[in-house]
C-alpha positions, 0 to 999 in steps of 0.5 A: 495101500498107503497105510501099509507103505507107511507101516513098512517104511515109517522113516520115508517121507513120501508115503506119509505125505501121500497118506496125509494128503489122502486123508485130507482129500477124504475129509478125515482132517484130524487124521490128516493133521496127525499124519502131517505132524508125524511127517514133520517130526520124522522128516523135518526137512521135507518141505512140501509137507509144511504148506499142505499142513498149514493149508489144512489147519487153516481149513480147520479154523486153526489159523494160529497153528497154521501160521506156526507151521508156515513159519517153520516151513519158511525156515526149513525151505530157506535152509534147503535153498528152496526159494520157490517154497520160501516164497509160497510159504511166506505168502501163506504166512502173511495171509494167515497172519492177516486173517488173524489180525 
């Protein structure tokens, strides 16, 4: 059903986010990562996608990619005035960088 919603409304962020989260839940990590990347491309101001995308990439062992996603998310959340998301994304970014050191 989510796949149909994304196909019917490809420019809406929430169905694409939901599909990415469902792929993640099902362990279809490559597909989830592709869907999160598409979400960021089509809806770069959709703040929730950045934290979940970064978390997924870390779980996949792609710490540098996760750090880049978190950093971009901090920028987007800051521009949107979403201080809660800035805080969460900054903490995730710090942890990802620590893990890479």
